[in-house]
N, C-alpha and C positions, 0 to 999 in steps of 0.2 A: 565878856571874857568867858569863854567856855571852860568849865571845870569838870573834873571827873566826879562821879557820884560820891566818892569817899570824902571829897572836900566838904560836903554838907552833912557828914555823919553826926556831928555834935550840935546841929542847928535844925530848927523847925523849918521846913520848906513849904512853899506854896506853889500849886500848879497855876500858871498864869495864861497858858495858851496851848492849844492843840492844833498843830499845822497838819492839814490833810494832804498837802502836796510838797514835793521837794522844793519847788520854787518858793512857796510860802515859808517853809522852814529856813531856807537860806536868807530870806529877807529879814526874818525875825532874828536870826543869829547876827546878821550884820548890824541891825539896829541896836541890839543889846551890847554887842562888842564896841560899837562906836561910842556908846554912852557909858562904857566901863561898868556894866552891870554883870556881876558874876552869875552864871547860870549853868544848869545841867540839862541835858536833853537825852531822852531815851525813846525808843519806839515802843508802842503798845497798841492794842486794838481798842476800837470804840465803835459804837453803833451810830450810823448816819443815814441820811435820806429822809425825805418827808413822806412820800407815798409808799415807796418800797424800802423798808428798813434793811440795811445790810451791815455786816461787820466789816470794818475797814482798819487799816493800819495807818497811824499818824505819828508825828514827832511831838512828844509831850515836853513842854518847857517848864522847868522849875527854878525858882529863886528862893533866897532866904526870906523869911517873914519880914525882916527889916527892910528888904529891898522891894517887896511885893507891890506896895502902892506906887512907888516911882516907876517900876517896870510896867505896871498896868497903865499908868498915865502915858508912858512912851508909846505903848502898843495902841492905845486908844487914839492918840494924836495922829497916828498913821492909818487909822481905820481898820486895825486888826481886831478881830473878835477876842475879847478877854474872857478868861475863865475865873469865876469867883466861887469859892467854896462856901 
């Protein structure tokens, strides 16, 4: 369930995934929504590429620390790359 960033103002949040494509971001949103995991998403830049490093824009997915393990398990079960801090 997508929430505005203000929803997490009083809560520690964890970055769980960075989607590099719109298609990937929509799949993650659907997965988290179907499993009723509250999340926030915002665009930001990151560095990607193996041989030629470039700056790219992606969708950064955040959940509360309490939901982070469950959300990472969901993403991992669908073979999404998870982000651990």
